[in-house]
N, C-alpha and C positions, 0 to 999 in steps of 0.2 A: 643202279645208284650212281646220281650224278658225283661229281666230289670238285674240290677245289686240289688242285695237285701242286706243292712247292717243291720249285726244282731252285737248285744252286748249282753254279760253277764250281764256287769255291770257296768256304764258309766264310773270308776273309775278304772278297769281293762282290756279296748280297744275294739276291735273290728276286726270283722272277715267281708270278704262278699262274696256271692255265687253270681252264675250267671244263670240264666235259660233260658231257650229257650222257644217261645211262647206256649210250652203245656203246661210247667212249669216244667219238665224234666232238674235235675243238673247236669249243663255241667263242673261247677268249684266253689270251694274250695280255697280260695285267706289261704294266710300267716296270722298271726294276728299281727295285729297294735296297738299300742299303744293309738292312737289320730283319732276321726272321719277324722282330715283332711291329715295324712296318710291312713286310708283307703281312701279316694276319690284319692290323689295321688296312689294309688296301680289300683284303677280302672282306670285312666287315662295311665297308664302304660298298663295295659292288653288291653287297646283297642289301643297303640300304637305298641302295640308287634304283635298284632291279624292286624294289619294295613297291614303292614309291611312283617309281618312273619318272622322277624330277631328276634331271643329270643325263637320261637315255636318249643321246641323239644317234640318227641315219647318218650317215656323210657320204655324200655321192661327189665322185670325180668324174664329171663329161657322163653323171647314171652309170657309167659302166666303167671300170668295175667300180663295184659297190660295197660296203664295208661298216659295220655298225662300231663304231667311238663310245666308251662309256665313261663318264665324266661326275666326279662328284657334284654335289650343288655348292662347293665353294668354284667350280670350274674347273680343277685340276682333274688331270687323266687320267684315267683306272688301268683303261686295256682297250683292244678292239679284235676285231675279228679278225678273221684269214678276208681276202678279198670274192667277190663273186660276180659271177657273170653279168645279173641280172638284181634287179631292185627288190624284186618280189622275195627274189633268195636270200637277201639283206633281210628283209624283213620276217623272216618264218626266222634266223636263227634271233635276232632281235626279241622274238617271242619267246624261244628256247631258253635265252637267258633270264629273263623276267620268268617262267614256268619252273626253272630247275634251282637259280642259284641259293633260295631262300635253305631248301631241304639237302643242298649236297654237304658231301662231308669233306671236312680235311683231313689231307694224306703230306 
């Protein structure tokens, strides 16, 4: 099952989350949040963005490397994928984020 994993460096320093697919492949790494509550809200916003596909942008730097950037409706940066060698790979990751984020458990 896909999952959002909340990671902390040190509880006083804040946290971020990653989204893994069913096979454990990294799909998305979030922005940094000062609190766990903020991090959970970020996960909620990722699910909303993926559900509506509003705020989901492909970002291309000279077409290659390519990555997916995820933004909330208000334009706030939520997270990004790894860099990929082709636009097609990036599009596949975007589709996977949309497909798995709503059913992903939070760990």
